[in-house]
C-alpha positions as MATLAB code, in Angstrom:
seq = 'MQTDPINYADATLRLAVAVALAAVLGWDREAKSRPAGLRTHMLVSLGAAGFALIAASVAAWVGGVWL';
ca = [
     -15.412    7.275  -17.142;
     -18.160    5.085  -16.642;
     -17.476    1.828  -15.054;
     -21.120    0.183  -14.914;
     -22.190   -1.955  -17.708;
     -24.401   -0.567  -20.417;
     -28.092   -0.912  -19.865;
     -30.459   -2.641  -22.629;
     -31.845    0.657  -23.494;
     -28.550    2.363  -24.000;
     -27.454   -0.868  -26.286;
     -30.630   -0.812  -28.214;
     -30.156    2.940  -28.993;
     -26.744    2.600  -30.134;
     -27.757   -0.552  -32.443;
     -30.809    1.490  -33.727;
     -28.505    4.516  -34.686;
     -26.148    2.361  -36.367;
     -28.953    0.676  -38.491;
     -30.488    3.823  -39.265;
     -27.351    5.465  -40.568;
     -26.683    2.610  -42.535;
     -30.019    2.543  -44.142;
     -29.520    5.896  -45.303;
     -26.301    4.801  -47.033;
     -28.021    1.599  -48.423;
     -30.873    3.555  -49.605;
     -28.699    5.715  -51.566;
     -26.926    2.940  -53.264;
     -30.063    0.805  -53.941;
     -31.528    4.090  -55.670;
     -28.597    3.961  -58.015;
     -29.026    0.387  -58.720;
     -25.634   -0.693  -57.296;
     -24.972   -3.983  -55.375;
     -25.036   -4.129  -51.674;
     -27.916   -2.092  -50.880;
     -30.310   -1.362  -48.078;
     -30.643   -4.727  -46.186;
     -26.839   -5.460  -46.794;
     -25.782   -2.204  -45.486;
     -28.354   -2.553  -42.478;
     -27.094   -6.097  -41.419;
     -23.501   -5.382  -41.815;
     -23.598   -2.407  -39.385;
     -26.112   -4.225  -37.034;
     -23.320   -7.121  -36.932;
     -20.591   -4.331  -36.579;
     -22.260   -2.412  -33.761;
     -22.924   -5.592  -31.937;
     -19.429   -6.882  -31.720;
     -18.491   -3.400  -30.549;
     -20.798   -3.569  -27.870;
     -19.824   -7.094  -27.009;
     -15.918   -5.991  -27.227;
     -16.742   -3.026  -24.815;
     -18.630   -5.324  -22.474;
     -15.597   -7.940  -22.193;
     -13.309   -4.808  -21.766;
     -15.304   -3.603  -18.840;
     -15.623   -6.943  -17.424;
     -11.794   -7.874  -17.462;
     -10.300   -4.215  -16.914;
     -13.155   -2.363  -15.207;
     -13.272    0.452  -17.922;
     -16.434    1.070  -19.734;
     -16.204    3.019  -23.053;
];
């Protein structure tokens, strides 16, 4: 298990992967003319991934266990 905090490159990579995967879903919905398309999915996934990183950082700070 990793006990040191996440570095900026790793956090950026995780956020970029979340946005890229959500872009695929959003693009598909936008192509089918459904609500909540590309931009919405990208922003929601970015926020969710950001909150997950913050939660993991707080857990590492409090408990000493990094996910």
